[in-house]
C-alpha positions in Angstrom: 0.0 0.0 0.0 1.3 3.4 -0.9 -1.1 5.8 1.0 -0.2 7.3 4.3 -3.7 7.0 5.8 -4.6 3.9 7.8 -7.6 3.2 5.5 -8.3 -0.1 7.1 -8.9 1.7 10.4 -10.8 4.5 8.8 -13.2 2.0 7.0 -14.4 0.8 10.4 -15.9 4.3 11.0 -18.2 4.0 8.1 -21.1 1.5 8.8 -22.3 1.2 5.2 -19.0 -0.4 4.3 -19.9 -3.4 6.6 -22.7 -4.2 4.2 -22.6 -6.8 1.4 -24.0 -6.7 -2.1 -24.5 -10.0 -4.0 -22.3 -11.7 -1.4 -19.5 -9.2 -1.9 -18.3 -6.5 0.4 -19.4 -3.0 -0.8 -16.8 -1.0 -2.6 -18.2 2.5 -2.5 -16.9 4.5 -5.4 -19.6 7.2 -5.6 -18.4 9.9 -3.3 -18.7 12.5 -6.0 -22.5 12.0 -5.8 -22.6 11.6 -2.0 -20.0 10.7 0.5 -20.6 8.2 3.4 -21.2 9.6 6.9 -19.0 8.1 9.6 -20.2 6.9 13.0 -19.5 10.3 14.8 -21.8 12.1 12.4 -24.6 9.6 12.9 -24.1 9.6 16.6 -24.1 13.4 16.9 -27.4 13.6 15.0 -28.9 10.8 17.1 -27.8 12.5 20.3 -29.4 15.8 19.3 -32.7 14.1 18.6 -32.6 12.1 21.8 -31.5 14.9 24.2 -31.8 18.3 22.7 -34.4 18.5 19.9 -36.0 21.9 19.8 -36.5 24.8 17.4 -33.7 27.4 17.3 -33.4 31.2 17.9 -36.8 31.6 19.7 -37.2 29.3 22.7 -35.7 30.3 26.0 -35.9 26.9 27.7 -32.7 24.9 28.2 -32.9 22.5 25.3 -33.9 25.3 22.8 -31.0 27.4 23.9 -28.7 24.3 23.5 -30.0 23.6 20.1 -29.4 27.2 19.1 -25.9 27.0 20.4 -25.1 23.9 18.5 -26.7 25.2 15.3 -24.7 28.5 15.5 -21.5 26.7 16.4 -21.7 24.9 13.1 -21.4 28.3 11.4 -18.1 28.9 13.3 -16.9 25.3 12.5 -17.7 25.8 8.8 -16.3 29.3 8.6 -13.0 28.3 10.2 -12.7 25.3 8.0 -13.0 27.6 4.9 -10.8 30.3 6.3 -13.7 32.8 6.4 -12.7 36.0 8.2 -16.1 36.4 9.9 -18.0 33.1 10.1 -20.9 34.5 12.1 -21.7 37.0 9.2 -20.4 35.1 6.1 -21.8 31.6 6.4 -25.3 31.0 5.1 -27.1 27.7 5.5 -29.1 26.4 2.5 -30.5 23.0 1.4 -27.5 22.1 -0.8 -25.1 23.6 -3.3 -27.9 23.9 -5.9 -29.9 26.1 -3.6 -26.8 28.1 -2.7 -26.3 29.0 -6.3 -30.0 29.7 -6.9 -29.9 32.0 -3.9 -26.9 33.8 -5.4 -28.6 34.1 -8.8 -32.0 35.2 -7.5 -30.7 37.6 -4.8 -27.4 39.0 -6.0 -28.2 38.4 -9.7 -31.6 40.1 -9.7 -30.3 43.0 -7.7 -27.2 43.6 -9.8 -27.6 42.3 -13.3 -29.5 44.0 -16.2 -29.9 43.3 -19.9 -26.5 43.0 -21.6 -24.6 42.2 -18.4 -22.2 39.2 -18.6 -21.9 36.1 -16.5 -19.0 33.8 -17.3 -19.2 30.0 -16.8 -17.0 27.1 -17.9 -18.1 24.2 -20.2 -17.5 21.7 -17.4 -20.0 23.1 -14.9 -22.6 21.0 -13.2 -26.2 22.0 -14.2 -26.6 23.6 -10.8 -24.1 26.2 -11.9 -25.6 26.6 -15.4 -29.4 26.5 -15.2 -29.9 29.3 -12.6 -27.9 31.7 -14.8 -29.8 30.6 -17.9 -33.1 31.2 -16.1 -31.8 34.7 -15.2 -30.7 35.2 -18.8 -34.2 34.4 -20.0 -35.7 36.8 -17.4 -33.2 39.6 -17.7 -31.5 39.2 -21.1 -28.0 38.8 -19.6 -25.2 37.3 -21.7 -23.5 34.0 -20.7 -20.0 33.5 -21.9 -18.1 30.2 -21.7 -14.6 29.1 -20.9 -13.7 26.0 -22.9 -11.4 23.1 -22.2 -8.4 21.6 -24.0 -7.9 18.0 -25.1 -6.8 16.9 -21.6 -9.9 18.4 -20.0 -8.2 21.4 -18.5 -9.7 24.9 -18.7 -8.5 26.7 -21.8 -7.3 30.0 -20.3 -5.6 31.4 -23.4 -8.4 33.9 -24.0 -9.4 34.3 -20.3 -8.7 38.1 -20.3 -11.0 38.6 -23.3 -13.7 36.3 -22.0 -13.9 38.0 -18.6 -13.6 41.5 -20.0 -16.7 43.5 -19.0 -18.2 40.6 -17.0 -20.1 41.1 -13.7 -19.6 37.6 -12.4 -17.4 34.6 -13.1 -18.9 31.4 -11.7 -16.7 28.2 -12.0 -16.3 24.9 -10.3 -13.2 24.2 -8.2 -13.1 20.6 -9.4 -15.1 19.0 -12.2 -17.5 16.3 -11.1 -16.9 14.5 -14.4 -13.3 15.1 -15.4 -11.7 15.5 -11.9 -10.0 18.6 -13.3 -8.9 21.0 -10.6 -9.4 24.6 -11.6 -6.5 27.0 -11.3 -8.6 29.2 -9.1 -5.9 31.9 -8.3 -5.4 32.5 -12.0 -9.2 32.7 -12.7 -9.9 34.9 -9.7 -7.1 37.3 -10.3 -8.1 37.8 -13.9 -11.7 38.2 -13.0 -11.1 40.8 -10.3 -8.8 42.8 -12.6 -11.8 42.9 -15.0 -14.0 44.1 -12.3 -16.0 40.8 -11.9 -17.0 39.1 -8.7 -16.2 35.3 -8.5 -18.3 32.5 -7.2 -16.7 29.0 -6.8 -18.8 25.8 -6.8 -16.8 24.0 -4.2 -19.0 20.9 -3.9 -16.3 18.5 -5.3 -13.3 20.3 -3.9 -14.0 21.4 -0.3 -14.0 17.8 1.2 -10.9 16.8 -0.7 -8.6 19.8 -1.2 -7.4 22.6 1.1 -9.7 25.5 0.5 -9.2 29.0 2.1 -11.6 31.7 0.9 -9.5 34.5 2.3 -6.3 33.4 0.7 -8.1 32.9 -2.6 -9.9 36.2 -2.2 -13.0 34.5 -3.6 -16.3 36.5 -3.3 -18.7 33.6 -3.0 -18.3 29.8 -2.5 -20.8 27.0 -2.2 -20.7 23.4 -1.1 -22.9 20.6 0.3 -22.7 18.7 3.5 -23.5 15.3 2.0 -20.3 15.4 -0.1 -18.3 16.3 3.1 -19.1 13.2 5.2 -22.2 14.9 6.5 -25.9 14.4 6.0 -28.2 15.4 3.1 -30.4 18.4 3.4 -27.9 21.2 4.3 -25.5 23.2 2.2 -23.4 26.3 2.6 -23.0 29.6 0.8 -20.0 31.6 1.9 -20.1 35.3 0.9 -18.0 38.3 1.8 -19.9 40.1 4.6 -20.2 43.4 2.6 -21.7 41.5 -0.4 -24.2 39.5 1.7 -25.2 42.7 3.6 -26.2 44.3 0.3 -28.2 41.4 -1.1 -32.0 41.2 -0.7 -33.7 38.2 0.9 -34.3 35.1 -1.2 -37.2 33.5 0.6 -39.7 35.1 2.9 -41.2 33.9 6.2 -40.2 33.4 9.8 -36.7 33.9 11.0 -35.5 36.2 8.2 -37.2 39.4 9.5 -36.7 42.2 12.0 -40.2 43.5 11.7 -43.4 42.9 9.7 -46.3 45.4 9.3 -49.4 45.2 7.1 -47.7 47.3 4.4 -44.0 46.3 4.6 -41.4 44.2 6.2 -37.8 44.8 7.4 -35.3 42.0 6.7 -32.8 40.8 9.3 -29.1 41.2 8.8 -27.2 38.5 6.9 -26.9 35.6 7.2 -30.3 35.3 8.9 -32.1 37.1 6.1 -31.4 34.2 3.8 -32.6 31.5 6.2 -36.3 31.7 6.2 -38.3 29.1 8.2 -37.1 26.3 10.5 -33.6 25.4 9.4 -32.0 21.9 9.1 -30.9 21.8 12.8 -29.9 18.1 13.1 -28.2 18.3 9.7 -26.2 21.3 10.8 -24.9 19.3 13.8 -24.0 16.5 11.4 -22.2 18.9 9.1 -20.1 20.2 11.9 -19.2 16.7 12.9 -18.3 15.7 9.4 -16.0 18.7 9.1 -14.4 17.8 12.5 -13.8 14.3 11.1 -12.1 15.6 8.0 -10.0 18.0 10.2 -9.1 15.0 12.5 -7.8 13.0 9.5 -6.2 16.1 8.0 -7.2 17.7 4.6 -3.6 17.6 3.4 -3.4 13.9 4.2 -6.7 13.3 2.5 -5.5 15.1 -0.6 -2.2 13.2 -0.7 -3.9 9.9 -0.2 -6.5 10.5 -3.0 -3.8 11.8 -5.3 -1.8 8.6 -4.9 -4.9 6.5 -5.2 -6.0 8.3 -8.4 -2.5 7.7 -9.9 -2.7 4.0 -9.0 -6.2 3.7 -10.6 -5.2 5.5 -13.8 -2.1 3.3 -14.1 -4.0 0.1 -13.4 -6.7 0.9 -15.9 -4.2 1.7 -18.6 -2.2 -1.5 -17.9 -5.2 -3.8 -18.0 -7.3 -2.3 -20.7 -5.3 0.0 -22.9 -7.5 2.0 -25.3 -10.6 -0.1 -24.7 -11.3 1.9 -21.5 -11.1 5.7 -21.8 -10.8 7.8 -18.7 -11.8 11.4 -19.5 -9.9 14.2 -18.0 -6.2 15.1 -17.2 -3.5 12.6 -16.4 -2.5 12.0 -12.8 -1.0 15.1 -11.2 -1.5 18.1 -9.1 -4.5 19.3 -11.1 -6.3 16.0 -11.0 -8.9 14.9 -8.3 -10.2 11.4 -7.6 -13.0 11.4 -10.1 -12.7 8.9 -13.0 -15.4 9.0 -15.7 -15.0 5.9 -17.8 -16.2 4.8 -21.2 -15.8 1.2 -22.0 -15.6 0.3 -25.7 -18.7 -1.4 -26.9 -20.5 -1.3 -23.5 -23.1 1.2 -22.3 -22.3 3.0 -19.1 -25.4 1.6 -17.4 -24.4 -1.9 -18.3 -21.0 -1.2 -16.9 -22.5 0.0 -13.6 -24.8 -3.0 -13.3 -21.9 -5.5 -13.9 -19.8 -3.6 -11.3 -22.7 -3.8 -8.9 -22.5 -7.6 -9.2 -19.1 -7.5 -7.6 -20.2 -5.0 -5.0 -18.7 -1.9 -6.7 -20.9 1.3 -6.5 -20.4 3.7 -9.4 -22.6 6.2 -11.0 -23.7 5.9 -14.7 -25.1 8.8 -16.7 -24.5 12.3 -17.8 -23.7 13.5 -14.2 -25.8 16.7 -14.6 -23.2 18.0 -17.0 -24.8 17.6 -20.5 -22.9 20.5 -22.1 -19.7 18.9 -21.1 -20.9 15.5 -22.3 -21.7 16.9 -25.7 -18.3 18.5 -25.9 -16.7 15.2 -25.1 -18.9 13.5 -27.7 -20.3 10.9 -25.3 -23.9 10.4 -24.0 -22.9 9.0 -20.7 -20.0 7.6 -18.6 -19.6 5.3 -15.7 -18.0 7.4 -12.9 -15.9 6.1 -10.1 -15.0 8.6 -7.4 -12.8 8.2 -4.4 -13.1 9.2 -0.7 -10.7 8.9 2.2 -12.1 5.4 2.9 -11.0 4.0 -0.4 -7.7 2.1 -1.0 -5.9 0.2 -3.7 -7.8 -3.0 -3.0 -11.0 -1.2 -3.9 -9.4 -0.2 -7.2 -8.4 -3.8 -7.8 -12.0 -4.9 -7.5 -13.1 -2.1 -9.9 -10.6 -3.5 -12.4 -11.9 -7.0 -11.8 -15.5 -5.8 -12.6 -14.5 -3.9 -15.7 -12.7 -7.0 -16.9 -16.0 -8.9 -16.6 -17.8 -6.2 -18.5 -15.3 -6.2 -21.4 -15.4 -10.0 -21.6 -19.2 -10.2 -21.4 -19.7 -7.7 -24.2 -16.7 -8.8 -26.3 
């Protein structure tokens, strides 16, 4: 084994990995869709429901005050993890990354963009970072420009200065959920700011796997989801610089986001509360905090080093065993490659590949991965995507290769 992490020990923290499928141990290779929660996350959420459950921000009895403390402490945990200068003011809780980007488009976008204004995206964006801007384009007549990719799946930045010229916002992924490409964010952010544009980063794939510091990057907005960061479904995060959030109007109306309501008007609360209408995902916030603590306990640098080594091993193993009959889309192993492998197997549909892999206990995701513009650019309808987490090791890759060998033999 080449990784520094004690993966065998880590695996014991993830109860789903104790399950079997078709008499085989589960090999979970779908962390790009949703990571597995470890025991501490599950226990923290159970403990909240068993001992503390109450609504937040309004009750004055003991369990309500404790629930509020735990909920707001998650803001601090998340903010510190991201390097946010002022977590109490800059961390907004949403339902997921998709809702975070929709909040940004509907609130900041509607307040700041008019006909002819430019938003810049890349061709490798997830639909969540495309469709909200297209909806705004239909409503407001804004222009969307696109950053392309080269033959290795890296962003083509040769014309970046021209593409961002006159733009109001540049919104790009930190790591492609299809190609594993890691975006050179400092280059994109610096060029965008020189052009006078704000920058939003979709951090859903990067935050759980790569060191991410919003202050060092000088990024204006960043979004990610708890369920890709060892936490539960149902809660996401939008980081925004305090001054920008303060200037944005509310997204949803209701309880919790107001200072006052009269028959003819309302006064919104300050950020971030103005963006958190209604009862929030309290237990999920507690689970998110515990997921981040788990990542911090293992060490984000150690996670990145492990997944980088594992990705290199997987790419080498696939090339050695299958040559050109299995294509892995995206850059070669290296500093700008994450642990996402989108595979096309010659003569075999991606859904058939996924079903054969399931027969040996391997969990991968077939389909277009909510990235149809990128799929069309690649000239494929779908791929079978294997994606790694800190609980994967070389033995898992070996079973992946075994399953792919069955697929190629069966359809030969």
